[in-house]
C-alpha positions as a Markdown table, in Angstrom:
| # | Residue | x | y | z |
|---|---|---|---|---|
| 1 | Met | -28.8 | 41.7 | -45.4 |
| 2 | Arg | -27.0 | 38.3 | -47.2 |
| 3 | Pro | -23.8 | 36.7 | -45.4 |
| 4 | Lys | -20.6 | 37.4 | -47.4 |
| 5 | Lys | -19.6 | 34.4 | -49.5 |
| 6 | Met | -16.2 | 32.9 | -48.6 |
| 7 | Asn | -13.8 | 31.7 | -51.4 |
| 8 | Lys | -12.7 | 27.9 | -50.9 |
| 9 | Ala | -9.5 | 28.9 | -49.6 |
| 10 | Thr | -11.0 | 30.7 | -46.8 |
| 11 | Val | -13.5 | 28.0 | -46.2 |
| 12 | Ala | -10.1 | 25.3 | -46.0 |
| 13 | Thr | -8.7 | 27.4 | -43.9 |
| 14 | Ala | -11.2 | 28.1 | -41.6 |
| 15 | Thr | -12.0 | 24.4 | -41.1 |
| 16 | Ala | -8.4 | 23.2 | -41.0 |
| 17 | Leu | -7.3 | 25.7 | -38.8 |
| 18 | Pro | -9.1 | 24.4 | -35.4 |
| 19 | Leu | -8.1 | 20.5 | -36.5 |
| 20 | Val | -4.2 | 22.2 | -36.7 |
| 21 | Leu | -4.7 | 23.6 | -33.4 |
| 22 | Ala | -6.4 | 20.7 | -31.6 |
| 23 | Gly | -3.6 | 18.4 | -32.9 |
| 24 | Gly | -1.0 | 20.6 | -31.4 |
| 25 | Leu | -2.4 | 20.7 | -28.1 |
| 26 | Leu | -2.5 | 16.6 | -28.5 |
| 27 | Leu | 1.1 | 16.6 | -29.2 |
| 28 | Ile | 2.4 | 18.9 | -26.5 |
| 29 | Thr | -0.1 | 17.0 | -24.1 |
| 30 | Gly | 1.3 | 13.6 | -25.4 |
| 31 | Cys | 4.7 | 15.1 | -24.6 |
| 32 | Gln | 4.2 | 16.4 | -21.1 |
| 33 | Ser | 2.7 | 13.2 | -20.1 |
| 34 | Glu | 5.6 | 11.0 | -21.6 |
| 35 | Lys | 8.0 | 13.5 | -19.7 |
| 36 | Asp | 6.3 | 12.8 | -16.2 |
| 37 | Arg | 6.2 | 9.3 | -16.9 |
| 38 | Leu | 10.0 | 9.3 | -17.1 |
| 39 | Ser | 10.4 | 11.2 | -14.1 |
| 40 | Val | 8.1 | 8.8 | -12.0 |
| 41 | Ser | 9.7 | 5.6 | -12.9 |
| 42 | Ser | 13.5 | 6.9 | -12.6 |
| 43 | Asp | 15.7 | 4.3 | -13.6 |
| 44 | Lys | 18.5 | 5.3 | -11.0 |
| 45 | Pro | 18.4 | 5.5 | -6.9 |
| 46 | Glu | 17.0 | 8.5 | -5.4 |
| 47 | Leu | 18.6 | 8.5 | -1.8 |
| 48 | Thr | 17.4 | 10.5 | 1.0 |
| 49 | Val | 18.4 | 9.8 | 4.6 |
| 50 | Ser | 16.0 | 10.3 | 7.9 |
| 51 | Gly | 15.6 | 9.5 | 11.4 |
| 52 | Ala | 19.6 | 9.2 | 12.1 |
| 53 | Tyr | 20.6 | 9.5 | 15.9 |
| 54 | Leu | 23.7 | 8.3 | 18.0 |
| 55 | Pro | 22.9 | 7.1 | 21.3 |
| 56 | Gln | 25.5 | 8.7 | 23.7 |
| 57 | Pro | 28.1 | 5.8 | 24.6 |
| 58 | Ala | 28.5 | 4.2 | 28.0 |
| 59 | Met | 32.0 | 3.9 | 27.2 |
| 60 | Ala | 34.4 | 6.3 | 25.8 |
| 61 | Asp | 36.0 | 4.1 | 22.7 |
| 62 | Met | 32.7 | 2.9 | 21.2 |
| 63 | Ala | 29.0 | 3.8 | 19.9 |
| 64 | Ala | 26.5 | 2.9 | 17.7 |
| 65 | Ala | 24.6 | 4.8 | 15.1 |
| 66 | Tyr | 21.3 | 4.3 | 13.1 |
| 67 | Phe | 19.2 | 6.2 | 10.5 |
| 68 | Thr | 17.3 | 5.3 | 7.3 |
| 69 | Val | 18.3 | 5.5 | 3.7 |
| 70 | Glu | 14.8 | 5.6 | 1.5 |
| 71 | Asn | 15.4 | 5.0 | -2.1 |
| 72 | Asp | 12.7 | 6.6 | -4.3 |
| 73 | Gly | 14.0 | 5.3 | -7.6 |
| 74 | Gly | 13.6 | 2.7 | -9.9 |
| 75 | Lys | 16.7 | 1.1 | -9.2 |
| 76 | Ala | 18.6 | -0.5 | -6.1 |
| 77 | Asp | 21.8 | 0.9 | -4.6 |
| 78 | Gln | 24.3 | -0.3 | -1.8 |
| 79 | Leu | 25.7 | 1.4 | 1.2 |
| 80 | Val | 29.4 | 0.5 | 1.1 |
| 81 | Gly | 30.8 | 2.6 | 3.4 |
| 82 | Val | 30.5 | 5.2 | 6.2 |
| 83 | Thr | 33.2 | 7.7 | 7.4 |
| 84 | Ser | 33.4 | 10.3 | 10.1 |
| 85 | Pro | 35.7 | 12.3 | 11.9 |
| 86 | Leu | 34.6 | 11.0 | 15.0 |
| 87 | Ser | 36.1 | 7.3 | 14.3 |
| 88 | Ser | 38.7 | 6.0 | 12.0 |
| 89 | Asp | 36.8 | 2.7 | 12.5 |
| 90 | Ile | 33.5 | 2.7 | 11.2 |
| 91 | Thr | 31.9 | -1.1 | 10.6 |
| 92 | Met | 28.5 | -1.9 | 9.1 |
| 93 | His | 26.4 | -4.7 | 10.9 |
| 94 | Thr | 23.5 | -7.1 | 10.5 |
| 95 | Thr | 22.0 | -9.1 | 13.4 |
| 96 | Glu | 20.7 | -12.4 | 12.6 |
| 97 | Gly | 18.9 | -14.0 | 15.5 |
| 98 | Ser | 21.3 | -12.8 | 18.5 |
| 99 | Gln | 24.5 | -13.0 | 16.3 |
| 100 | Met | 26.0 | -10.1 | 15.0 |
| 101 | Lys | 27.7 | -10.0 | 11.8 |
| 102 | His | 30.0 | -7.5 | 9.6 |
| 103 | Ala | 28.5 | -6.6 | 6.6 |
| 104 | Ala | 30.8 | -5.4 | 3.4 |
| 105 | Lys | 27.7 | -3.7 | 2.0 |
| 106 | Leu | 23.8 | -3.0 | 2.8 |
| 107 | Glu | 21.3 | -3.2 | 0.2 |
| 108 | Val | 19.2 | -0.4 | -0.5 |
| 109 | Pro | 16.3 | -1.6 | -2.5 |
| 110 | Ala | 14.5 | 0.4 | -5.5 |
| 111 | Lys | 11.5 | 2.0 | -4.1 |
| 112 | Gly | 12.0 | 0.6 | -0.8 |
| 113 | Lys | 14.4 | 1.6 | 2.4 |
| 114 | Leu | 17.1 | 0.4 | 4.3 |
| 115 | Ser | 16.7 | 0.6 | 8.2 |
| 116 | Leu | 19.5 | 0.8 | 10.8 |
| 117 | Ser | 17.7 | 0.4 | 14.2 |
| 118 | Arg | 18.6 | -1.0 | 17.8 |
| 119 | Gly | 18.9 | -4.9 | 17.6 |
| 120 | Gly | 19.1 | -4.8 | 14.0 |
| 121 | Thr | 21.5 | -3.5 | 10.9 |
| 122 | His | 23.4 | -0.7 | 13.0 |
| 123 | Leu | 26.9 | 1.2 | 12.5 |
| 124 | Met | 29.3 | 0.1 | 15.0 |
| 125 | Leu | 32.0 | 2.9 | 15.8 |
| 126 | Gly | 35.2 | 2.1 | 17.4 |
| 127 | Lys | 38.3 | 4.4 | 18.3 |
| 128 | Leu | 36.3 | 7.1 | 19.1 |
| 129 | Asp | 38.1 | 10.6 | 18.7 |
| 130 | His | 35.8 | 11.6 | 21.8 |
| 131 | Lys | 33.1 | 10.4 | 23.9 |
| 132 | Pro | 30.2 | 12.1 | 22.3 |
| 133 | Gln | 27.7 | 14.3 | 24.7 |
| 134 | Val | 24.2 | 14.7 | 24.6 |
| 135 | Gly | 23.6 | 17.5 | 21.9 |
| 136 | Glu | 26.3 | 17.4 | 19.9 |
| 137 | Lys | 26.3 | 16.7 | 16.3 |
| 138 | Ile | 28.7 | 14.4 | 14.6 |
| 139 | Glu | 28.9 | 14.5 | 10.8 |
| 140 | Phe | 29.2 | 11.3 | 8.9 |
| 141 | Thr | 29.1 | 10.5 | 5.2 |
| 142 | Leu | 27.6 | 7.7 | 3.4 |
| 143 | Arg | 29.2 | 6.0 | 0.3 |
| 144 | Phe | 27.3 | 3.8 | -2.0 |
| 145 | Ala | 27.9 | 1.9 | -4.9 |
| 146 | Thr | 26.5 | 4.0 | -7.3 |
| 147 | Ser | 24.8 | 7.3 | -6.0 |
| 148 | Ala | 27.0 | 10.3 | -4.8 |
| 149 | Pro | 28.0 | 10.4 | -1.0 |
| 150 | Ile | 25.6 | 12.0 | 1.4 |
| 151 | Lys | 26.7 | 13.9 | 4.4 |
| 152 | Val | 24.5 | 13.8 | 7.3 |
| 153 | Lys | 24.9 | 15.8 | 10.8 |
| 154 | Val | 23.6 | 12.8 | 13.5 |
| 155 | Pro | 22.7 | 14.1 | 17.0 |
| 156 | Val | 24.0 | 12.5 | 19.9 |
| 157 | Glu | 20.8 | 11.7 | 21.8 |
| 158 | Ser | 20.8 | 10.1 | 25.4 |
| 159 | Ala | 21.5 | 6.2 | 25.9 |
| 160 | Ser | 17.8 | 5.5 | 26.5 |
| 161 | Phe | 16.5 | 7.4 | 23.3 |
| 162 | Arg | 14.1 | 5.5 | 21.3 |
| 163 | Pro | 12.7 | 7.3 | 18.1 |
| 164 | Lys | 8.7 | 7.6 | 17.5 |
| 165 | Gly | 7.3 | 5.7 | 14.9 |
């Protein structure tokens, strides 16, 4: 039995089809990896908040709060204000040596984090609506220079609470 002869058009199609399909796959793969690269190196802040707590205050009219804002994005942002139903007077502070200083804004670096902790950067709450009790959750709204506000429910912990890690 002799193989059937193919005409020139059939040979050309049979030869070109795998090349066209391979080129299309490369094009699709190339587009996909470009999309992945764009999502990995975002040119905007991508903020999340973790580790928030408010130690039960010793006084009925003043408290402090702590948390971490992590930025997985490729652009920095700034924490520019915080509000809460608990207090009409919330200020941000940094600590340099033993000196506490008011801060109008706090930097959240690109691919980095802003950590508020005891003895360092923190929130001060004055004129409290009530004295928070252990187990209570206090709502805070964090406002940023460019990112949307983030609402956080912050647990009240014992005065001696120290976060792990």
